[in-house]
N, C-alpha and C positions, 0 to 999 in steps of 0.2 A: 533461635539460631545461635550457635556458638562459634566464635572465631578463636582459634588456638594459635598462639605464637610461641614457638620454642626459642628459648634464649640460651645461648651457649654459656657454659660455666665460665666465670671470669669476665664475661662481657661487661663493658663499662658504659655502653650506649645501646639503646634499642631503636633500631631503624625499621620503619614499616613502609610498605608500598601503599600509595593512595591514588585513587582515580578521582579526579576532580572534573565536574561538568560545569561549563560556563554557558555563555550565550550560545544558542544553537548555531552550528552543529559542533561546537568546540568541546573536546575532552582531552585531558592530559594526565599522563601517569607521572607521579612524582615520588621522591624518597623523602620521608619526613622523620625527624627525630622525635620520639615519644618523650614529651617533657611535662611532667606533672607540676612543675613550677611555673609554666606558662599559662596564664589565665585564658589566652586566646591563641588560636591557630594562626600561624604566619605563612605567607606564600611570597615568593619573590616577584618583583615587578615584571620581569620578562614572562613569567608563567601567567600572571594575570592578564597581560597584554595578549598572549596567545589564546587565552580563554575568552577574549572579546571584551575585556573590561578596561577602563581608563583610570588608573589610580590617580593620575594628576588632576582628574576632574571630580574625584570623590568629595561629596559634601560633608561626610562625617569623618572626623579625625579623633584619635585617642592619644593622649599623652602617655608615653611608655618609657620606663627606665630600661635601657638596653645595657649590655655589658660595658659599654664605653661612654654613654651619654644619655640624656633625656631628650626624646624626640616626639613630635606630633606626627603620628603615622596615619595614612589613609585607611579607612575601614570600608571594605566592600563585602557584598553578600554573594557568595557563589551558589549556583543552583543546587549542587549536591557534592558530597564527598563520601567516598566509600573506602573503608579500611577494614581488612579482615572480614569481609562479607557484611559489614555493618554500614548503613548509609544514613547520613544526616542531610536533610534538605534545608535550603535557605540558611546556610552557615555563614556567619560573619567571620571574616578573616582580616588580619592586619597585613598591609603591604610592607614587607621588610626583607631586604637583601642581606642574607647572612654572608660572612666571609667565605671565600672559595675553600679555605682550609677546613671548614666545617664538614665538608663532604656530604652534605644533604641539601635539599632544596628549601626546606622550611621546618617549622616546628608543629607537631600535633599537640595542641593545647587542651586544657580542661574543658573549654566550651564544646569540644567534640566528645571527649572521654566521659564527662559527667552525665551524659545521656544514656549510659549503659551501665549494667552491673559488671564491674570489673573486679578481678581477684588475682592474687598471686599465690601460687602453691609452691611450697618448698618440700 
């Protein structure tokens, strides 16, 4: 299966649609920034709550350096995430609220991307 994403010349950000499945019957469409510098995918707290998860009760936390500080962020496992027709099940995500000015819901990190053969053609 091949997912093709066309990127406009001069684009400085790559935003992809993602469908996230949480606790039954919750599913949510989100806009994620493709970020090869992010080791993990991030989703905002309100999205995780809508998916049936409780970030405040997460037993696992990970220390992460964000753009402005170092934080211990909750780690949750979503049932699945689909991007460009590619699905990963049982994906660990960090609960992180990005600033509204980011214009995206979260980051699509390497823990999703490294499961696929990805390439960029010029």
